[in-house]
C-alpha positions in Angstrom: 99.2 119.1 68.1 97.6 116.0 69.6 96.9 112.8 67.8 93.1 113.6 68.1 93.8 117.0 66.2 95.5 115.5 63.3 93.9 115.5 59.8 95.8 112.5 58.5 96.7 109.1 59.6 99.5 107.0 58.0 99.3 103.4 56.7 102.6 101.7 56.5 101.6 98.5 54.5 99.6 98.6 51.2 95.9 98.4 51.9 92.9 99.7 50.1 89.1 99.2 50.2 86.9 97.3 47.8 85.6 100.8 46.4 89.2 102.0 46.0 90.4 99.0 44.0 87.4 98.9 42.0 87.8 102.5 40.9 91.6 101.9 40.3 91.1 99.1 37.6 89.7 101.9 35.2 91.4 105.1 36.5 93.7 107.4 34.8 97.4 107.4 35.9 96.7 110.7 37.7 93.7 109.3 39.5 95.6 106.0 40.4 98.2 108.0 42.1 95.6 110.0 43.9 93.8 106.6 45.1 97.2 105.4 46.4 97.8 108.6 48.2 94.4 108.5 49.9 94.9 104.9 51.0 98.4 105.5 52.2 97.6 108.8 54.0 93.9 108.5 54.8 92.1 111.3 56.4 91.4 111.1 60.1 87.7 111.8 59.7 85.8 111.3 62.9 82.6 110.8 61.2 82.4 108.6 58.0 80.1 110.1 55.3 76.6 108.7 55.3 77.0 106.7 58.5 73.6 107.7 59.6 71.8 106.2 56.5 74.1 103.1 56.6 73.0 102.4 60.3 69.4 102.9 59.6 69.4 100.6 56.6 71.3 98.0 58.5 68.9 98.1 61.5 66.0 98.0 59.1 67.2 94.9 57.1 68.6 93.1 60.2 64.9 93.2 61.7 63.0 90.2 60.5 59.8 92.1 60.7 61.3 94.8 58.4 59.6 97.6 60.2 60.0 101.0 58.6 60.1 102.5 61.9 63.9 101.9 61.7 64.1 104.2 58.8 61.8 106.8 60.2 64.0 106.8 63.6 67.2 107.2 61.4 65.7 110.2 59.5 64.4 111.9 62.7 68.0 111.5 64.3 69.5 112.9 61.2 67.0 116.0 61.2 67.9 116.6 64.8 71.7 116.4 64.0 71.6 119.0 61.4 69.7 121.4 63.6 72.0 120.9 66.6 73.7 124.0 67.8 77.2 124.2 66.4 76.5 121.7 63.7 79.2 122.2 60.8 78.3 122.8 57.2 79.8 119.2 56.5 77.3 117.7 59.2 74.4 119.6 57.6 75.2 118.3 54.1 76.0 114.8 55.4 72.8 114.8 57.3 70.6 115.9 54.1 72.4 113.5 51.9 71.9 110.8 54.4 68.1 111.5 54.6 67.9 111.5 50.8 69.7 108.2 50.7 67.1 106.6 53.2 64.4 107.7 50.9 65.8 106.5 47.7 66.3 103.0 49.5 62.8 102.8 50.8 61.5 103.7 47.2 63.6 100.9 45.7 63.2 98.3 48.5 60.7 96.1 46.6 62.8 95.5 43.6 66.2 95.1 45.5 65.5 91.5 46.3 65.8 91.7 50.1 62.2 90.7 51.0 62.9 86.9 50.8 66.5 87.1 52.4 67.4 86.8 56.0 70.0 89.7 56.7 72.5 89.2 59.6 74.7 91.9 61.2 78.3 90.9 61.1 79.8 92.2 64.5 83.4 93.1 65.0 86.2 94.2 62.7 86.0 92.5 59.4 88.8 90.3 58.1 90.9 91.5 55.2 91.6 89.7 51.7 95.2 89.0 51.8 95.8 86.9 48.7 97.7 89.7 47.1 100.6 92.1 47.8 98.1 94.8 48.7 95.3 93.8 51.2 91.8 94.7 50.4 89.2 95.5 52.9 85.5 94.5 52.2 83.5 96.0 54.8 80.2 94.3 54.1 77.1 95.7 55.9 75.1 92.6 56.3 75.5 88.9 55.8 72.7 87.6 53.5 71.4 83.9 54.0 69.0 81.8 52.1 68.1 78.5 53.8 68.4 75.2 51.7 66.1 72.3 52.6 68.4 69.4 53.6 71.6 71.2 52.8 73.9 74.1 54.0 72.5 77.5 53.7 73.5 79.8 50.8 75.1 82.9 52.0 76.3 86.1 50.6 76.6 89.9 51.7 75.6 93.4 50.9 77.6 96.6 51.0 75.9 100.0 50.5 77.4 102.5 48.1 76.6 106.1 48.4 77.7 107.9 45.4 75.8 111.0 44.0 78.3 112.4 41.8 77.5 110.6 38.6 74.7 109.0 36.8 74.5 105.3 36.1 77.4 105.1 33.7 79.0 102.0 32.4 82.1 102.6 34.4 79.9 103.1 37.7 78.2 99.8 37.0 81.6 98.0 36.4 83.0 99.4 39.6 79.9 98.0 41.4 80.0 94.5 39.9 83.8 94.4 40.9 82.9 95.3 44.5 80.0 92.6 44.3 82.7 90.1 43.1 85.0 91.1 46.0 82.1 90.5 48.4 81.8 86.9 46.8 85.4 86.4 47.4 85.2 87.7 50.9 82.2 85.2 51.8 84.1 82.3 50.2 87.2 82.9 52.3 85.8 84.2 55.6 82.3 83.0 56.0 82.5 79.5 55.1 81.2 78.5 58.7 77.9 80.2 58.0 77.1 78.4 54.8 78.2 78.2 51.0 78.8 81.5 49.1 76.5 82.1 46.3 77.3 84.9 44.0 73.6 85.6 43.5 73.5 86.8 47.0 76.6 89.0 46.9 75.1 92.5 46.2 76.7 96.0 45.8 73.8 98.3 46.3 74.0 101.6 44.6 71.6 103.3 47.0 70.9 106.6 45.2 70.2 104.7 42.0 68.0 102.0 43.6 70.0 99.2 42.0 71.7 96.0 43.3 74.5 94.6 41.4 75.9 91.0 41.4 79.4 89.6 40.3 79.8 89.5 36.6 79.7 86.1 35.2 83.4 86.5 34.1 84.5 87.5 37.6 87.6 85.0 37.5 89.0 87.3 34.8 88.3 90.5 36.8 89.9 88.8 39.8 93.1 88.6 37.9 92.9 92.2 37.2 92.3 93.0 40.7 95.6 90.9 41.6 97.5 92.8 38.9 96.4 96.0 40.4 97.3 95.0 43.8 100.8 94.2 42.6 101.1 97.7 40.9 99.8 99.5 44.2 102.3 97.6 46.4 105.2 98.5 43.9 104.3 102.2 44.0 103.2 102.3 47.8 106.5 103.9 49.1 107.0 106.2 46.3 103.7 108.1 46.9 104.3 111.4 48.7 101.9 112.8 51.4 99.5 115.6 50.7 101.0 119.1 51.0 99.2 119.7 54.3 100.0 116.2 55.7 100.3 116.4 59.7 100.6 112.6 60.4 103.3 110.5 61.3 106.6 110.4 59.5 106.4 108.1 56.5 
């Protein structure tokens, strides 16, 4: 079997995404083990879920004219994608979900607070948060910038979250706020050359619920919890066994 045919990859050193660590904080012991397993042995998916929607939203917001043609173009592309000969059931579901996400965002656009903000694409691979034994990736979709007369610009970032599996529960809201806090941490560590990080500009966007979440006022306490969780993940990393159908490199 060639590398391109493998279902799984292998990550030797502890690393999780912002979404994974946010979920980990309030997860059961069983779910925590699964999160570590998914991070250590990630699936080698060629196409990331909701990529079509994410691309359309980024192109729309990064255009200063905010032309809705970007959203229409993304929807048209997704419609053609699902009708393409040989399209898998997964691609069809993802296309339908992405189209729904674009519509949900457009309906909520006016209340999300983007209208007065400059949105900038951040090219290249994103740096990691490395202050803990487990590295954390915060793959922000856009840098948000607010000019300040006579001073440095205020900056933040947004990250689109596409979860349909639950309603707006307290745990879902808490996870979004943790992610927003990690965006703020990321901006303060890696984007200082662009301006001063402002928590009010650090947004985790719950696309399907049409809500933008900012870091909680007590995020310093939550950040300590993130650090504790990263230590626990690092301690357990090498003890987590691969899935039964694992076909990646030898751990």
